[in-house]
Every structure is written in structure tokens, then in C-alpha cells.
N, C-alpha and C positions, 0 to 999 in steps of 0.2 A: 503493500500500499505506499502511495505516494503522499506524503503531507503536504497540505496546502494553506496558503494565507490570501485571504479574500480582502484585497486593499481599497481604500478610498469608500469605506461605508459611513452613510449618514443617514439612515432611517431606521427604525426599530424593526420593520417588516424584513427586511434585507439583513439586517445583522442577524436576526432569529433564523433567518434561512439557512446562513454562513454556517450557524451554531449547531442548527438541528440537522444539518446534513454532513457534520463531520470535519468542518474546518479546524486545522489545528491553531491558526494564528488568523487574527482580524486586525485589520488597520485602518487608523484614523489620519488624515492628511492634515498636517498643519503648512501651508504654504498658500498665499495668498493668491497667487494667479491659478492656482488650481480651481476648475469646478467643481472639485470634492472637498475644498478647504473647510475645515470647523474650526471655532476657536475651543481651546482648551475646556473653558466653562461649560460649552455645548456638548462637547464630547464625552465630560464626565459621567451624566447619567445614562446617556445612551450606552457607553461601554461598560458601565458597572455589571451590566446584566451578563456580560463577557467573563466576569472574573472567576478563575477557578475552571474555567470549561474550556478557554482557546487563549494563548499568549496574546496579550494587548500590545499592539507595535505603533508607536508614534512615529508617523514619516515627517521628517524634516528636510530643509535645503538650506543649508549654511544657514542656520537657526541662531539669533542673537540670544544671548543671556537672559534677557527678561522674559522671552517666550519659553526657553527650556525650563526656567523656573515655574512658569505658570503650569507647563505640561506637566513637571515634576509633582506640583502641588496638587493639580484638579484631577488630572488622568491616572497619574500615578503608575505609568506603563510597565509592562515586562521587557518591553526592547524600545530601543530608539533607532531607527532608521534612519541612515547619513547619506543622503541622495544628492548632495551637493558637492563642493569641492574642500571638504574638510581636510585637515593635515591631521597625521596621527598625533600629534600635541592636541589639537581640537577635540580628537575622538576621547580623549582621556579627559579632557574638561567636562564634555558631554557626559559621560558615565558620572562623574564626579556631583555634577549639576542636578541629575535626575533621578541617579541611583539606579538606573536600567542597565540592561544588557545590552548591546550594540550589533545593530547589521550595518554592514557597509556595501554600499552599491558600485559596482564598477561597470562603466560603460563600456560595451563591446562591440565591434566590429571587424574585425581580424583578430588571429591568433596572438599576435603582438600586444594585444589589450590585455590578454590574461596575465602576463607576466606582472603586472603590478600586485597580483594576489598574493605574492611570495611578503611584499611589504607590509600587508595588512594582516596576515593569517594568526600571528601571536598579539594581535591588538583588539581584536573583535570576537564576538560570539558567533556568527555566520558572516560569508560573504553571499552577496547577490549579483548575479551576472544579468545584467538587461541590457535591451538592445540601445545602440548608441542613438539617440533622437536623429530625426531629419534636419538637414542644415536648415536654419531658419526658425526653429521650433524655439518657442520661449517656456518650454515645459521640458523638464530632466526625464520624464517618463510617463507613463499612462496614455500614450499616444498611438499604440497598437503597432509600433515597429518591431521586426524580429531580426534575427541573425541566424549564422548556420550554426545549430545545436551541435552538429558533429563535432565542432572544435572543442568541445568540454567532453567527448566520449573517452573515457578510460583515465581522465585526468583524476589524481588524488588530492584531496585537501585535507588540512587537518580537523576541521569541523563540516558537519552537514551544510550543505550550501543551496541556496535558491536559483532557480533559472525564472526569468523573467523575460518581458518583452513580447507582444502579438499574441499572447496564449488565448486561446478559446475552448469550450466545452468540445469541439470539433478536432483540435489538433493536441489537445493536452496529453492524452495518452501516449502519442507519438512523438512529441517533445521529450516525455521523460524516459520514453524507451530510447531513443536517440542519443540524447545526453548523459544519461545515466543520472539525472538530478534526484537527489533524494525530497527535495522541496521545491514547489512551484507557486511563484506568486502572480496573481491576476488581478487586474482592474478593469481597463476598459473592455476586456474581451467579456465581460459579465454585465455589460452596461446595455441598455436599449437607447441612449442617448448621452453625449458626454457628462458625467458626473451622476448619471440616474442609473444606478444598480436595478438588474432585473433579478428577483427572485428564482424565477424559473430557470434562468440562465445560470444562477449559483449553484443550484441543485444539480443540473445537468451537468456543470463542470468538475464538479466533487463527486458525481456519480462515474463519470468518464475516468477517473483514476483510482476510484476506492480497490 
């Protein structure tokens, strides 16, 4: 069974769909330019229903200290996902400010992009390999872009790692089989419109890799 993170959840019904169908992680996005953006204050009552049932992930992009303080105080996430240009030093600061474990996202388009993984493995709890966004995109992820999953086939990393980028209910099982990913991350692939999660697509995605 491949474990799954449903990311960018914003409503009780879609969060419940993720939990009821076996998501191992659920994600809240804290990035103003994202159509899935929430405030830590709004995320708190929504995601409290997930506590103890799935790992709660706060997705951030080069977040400032004040936002991280609010995330830590209100959401109390199990993980903070670093989806920006964070340095190793900044990652350790984020861990200190939030008390959370860390997921670091690495953008991938060619095999050379995988080499930076070695710099991060000893400093975070999970790596996430996501497709590099198209040129001109103002979002670091969640845009449905893909990359060649075979680049990850047979590679060994210190911790379980996530595959992300362009995953849908139709290709999730194939992506896991080709890449060997123990963890999958999906956002736009289970939406009916940008930022609008679809409970039926969430259920279908989780069933596809169960």
C-alpha cells in the first residue's frame, strides 16, 4: 500500500473524504498566491478533526517568522513542508519555531536535479520530488506539471520520500510503480477547479493506490 498526502484541503467535506478513505497525511497551504491559501486561524478548527488520524502538514513557501509562529501556535502541525528556496540553516529555524518535523520539496525536471537530495537527507524527515513548474508560473507547485518518474526508479534515500506533480486518480498507481515512491502527494489532481477539492476524486485517488 502506498501512503498518500492530500494537499491543499480547505473544507470539512473534502478533509473528511481524505480521512475516511485512508489518507496518511493531510495538508493546509499557507501561501497568499495559492488558490488553496488558508490562515492559521481558519486552519485550526478544520484540521483539528484530523489530529491522531493523519499527519497534519503545513505547506509554506519561504514563510516569515511571524507566519511560522502563528502556524505553530494555532495549527500545531506534525510537519512543515518547505516549498520555497529555504536553506539548511532556515530549515533548522523552521523546526525550532514550529516544533514540527520537516518535509523539503525539491523541484525536478532532469536527473541532475536529484543530486541536491544528498544535501538535505540528514536535515529533514522526508524529501518530496515535485515537477518543476512551467516557465513563468508564479506558483511553486500545484499546477499539474509532471516529470519522468523513471528518474527515481531504484534510487535509495535515507527516509521515505514523496512523489508529487501532475498525479491524478488515473495515473497514481502507474506513477508509484514506475518511480518506486513509498509516498504520493496530490493537490490539483483531485480538484474540479483550481483550489476546489472534489471528494469523489479524493476517494478515487486513494482507492487507486490502496
